[in-house]
N, C-alpha and C positions, 0 to 999 in steps of 0.2 A: 400777621398779618396777609402778610404777602404768598403764604405757604397756602391760606386758604381759599386764594386765587387759583392756584394755579387750575388747571382743569382736570387733571388725576385726583385731588384731592378730595375727601372724603364731603365736606361741605359743597364742594362744586358739586360733585355729583345727586348729592342729595336735590342741590335748589335746581337745577336741571330734568332731576327724575317729578319734581312736585309741580314745574314747569309743564311738564307733559301730562299729567295727570292731570291739570287745568284743561289742556289742550283736548285730551278725552274725554272729560267729562262734559265740555261743550257741544263738542262733536255728537256724543250720545244724547245730550238731551235734545239739543238740534232733530239729531236722528228721530228720536220720541213723538216727537211734534203731531207728526203725522200717525196717530196709533197704530197702525197697519202696519207700520215700516219700525216697530221697536222691538219686537226680533231680533233683526237682521243688524240694529242697530247693539243692540245688550252683546252678541255674536263679537260686534267688531270690537269693541270695549275690552272685554275679557281675553279677546286675542293679543291686542296692544298688549294690556297689563301682564296678560303672562312671559310674553318677549322679553318686558322690561324684569320682571320678576326672572328669568334666566338670565339678566344679563346682557340680550342681545343686542346689537344696533339696531336701534330702531329708528324707523323713519314713520315718523310719529303718525299725520294727516296721510300720508299714502299708507301706511300698512292700514289704518282703519278703513278709508274709505274705497281701497283692494276688498277686503271683511264684507264691509257692507255690503257692496255695488254685487259679489259675487252671491250673498245667501240671500237676496233681497225676495227670491222670490222662491228658494227651497225653506227660509222661516216660518213662508206661511202656513203652512204643513202644521206644524207642531204652536204656533203664539196662535191663531185665529182659536185654536179649541183651548188654551190656555187662558188664554183673554175672556173667553165665555165662559170659562171655571168660577173666574176670578170674580168678574159682573155677577155668576148667579148666587154666589159664598157673597160678595156684599150686599146684594137686595134680602137673603135670609137672614144675614143678621142686623138689617134696618128691620126685616118685616121681625123680627123674634125682640127684639129691642119696646115694641109697643104691646107687650100682650102686657094683658089685665092679671087682674087678683093672681091669689098664690101660686096657684097650681098653675097657672099660665108664666110666673116668674120661676117656677122650676123648668119647667118645659122650654120655656127661653133660656136657663142656664146651661140647661145641659144639651142643647141643641147648637147654643149657641160654642161650648167648650168643641163639641164633633168638627164645626163649622172651620173654628181655627184649625183645630189636631189635621182636617185635611188642609186647609191652607199652609201650616209647615209642612208636610209632606210633600207637596207641590211646589214648596220651594225649595224644598231641599234636593229633589231631585232635579229640579231649573237650573241650582247651583254647578251641579253635575253636566247635562245639559249642556250648556253654553259652552264649556270647553270643549268638547267633543263632537259639536257640529263646529266649530273654530277651527278643530284643528284634523278630522278626518272624514272621509267621504264615506255615507254611509245613509242607509236612507234610514227616513224620521222615528220608524219603530222600530227599527234597529238601532236607535242612537237612545230611543225613551228606554228599550230594555237593558240598555248597558247603561246608562243615568240611574235607574232603579238599582242593580247592582251596584254601584259606585255608592249610593246614597246609603244602602244598608252591610254593604262590606267594608265601606271606610265612618263607619257612624261617629268615630270620634272628630273626623275631619266633619265631614258634614254638619252636627252639630256645632262647631268651632265657625264656621263658613253661616249658619242660621242666625249666631251669635252676632255676627258682621252684619249680616243685613237687616236686623231686629234692633241692632245698637242703637239708630237716631230717636225712633221711635219712644224705644224705654228711657231714656233720655230727657222724650219730652211725658210723657208719663210719671217720672219721677219728679223732673223739674218742667212745671210748666212753664215757668218763663222763661225758660232757652228755646222755648218758640223759633221765635227770631232768630237767633245766632245758628240755632239747628237748619233751618230751612235755607239762613246765606251761605252755609257749609255745603251745601249740599248743594246748592247751585253753582258754587263754584268750584268744589273739589269732590264732592262727596260720593257721588254715585261712580265716577275713576279709582279712587283711594279704596272702596270698599271693593271694587273688582279687582286692585293690586294685593288687597289684606287676601283676599280669597284665593289668590293664586297661589302667595307664597304658600297657603296651605295645601294646595291641590297641587304644586309643583314636582313635588316625589312619584306620587300617582300618573299624574300626564306623561311625564321623561319617559316613567317606562313604560307606558301604552303607547309612545311615540318611538320608542327603539325597536318594540315588537309589532309596528304594525306594518312591518312585509312580511309577516307570517301568517299562517294559510286561516288558523282562528282569529288573527287582528282584529282592532277593535273596527 
């Protein structure tokens, strides 16, 4: 029992990491409450999660706040268009769901599939955009272009990231009775935990890009 409580024990490290993720999750949800600042909050969340995945010494609140504050204005350049696109896709899905007749149902099904495909593409690019914004200085256009290249070039990792993002919704669809537990999980630790898992998936590529950051063709 004494061994479990040692600071360097796996149990203590896991418990400490879980506590940090709860803190990150709470800060990120608070940062997302004003919808306009959600982009900066997600960038800060992914930065701290990546630092944790790299086993760095992380001052959770300080690191999150520093990243949130430094990206607050710049994140609006890409977050506002992303927010508008998501709102538009949501409105289209709602509109298609009320289509009448067999022909309307077929059109609705095809259009809904297209909207969902666009949503997956947008989310996949976003999974790479967040760590790029968190760790590299660049214009929004360059960040977006690099995120698109990574999303396609590392398609397997992108698919894993999408699976991590979609897992809570998929679980609710399969088990409708799990809505309550899943909601509480997301409120307590979910967003931070997802960011950490995504960071583990992306770590190798982001580390390589960070090592090459001083090269002329760096990200």
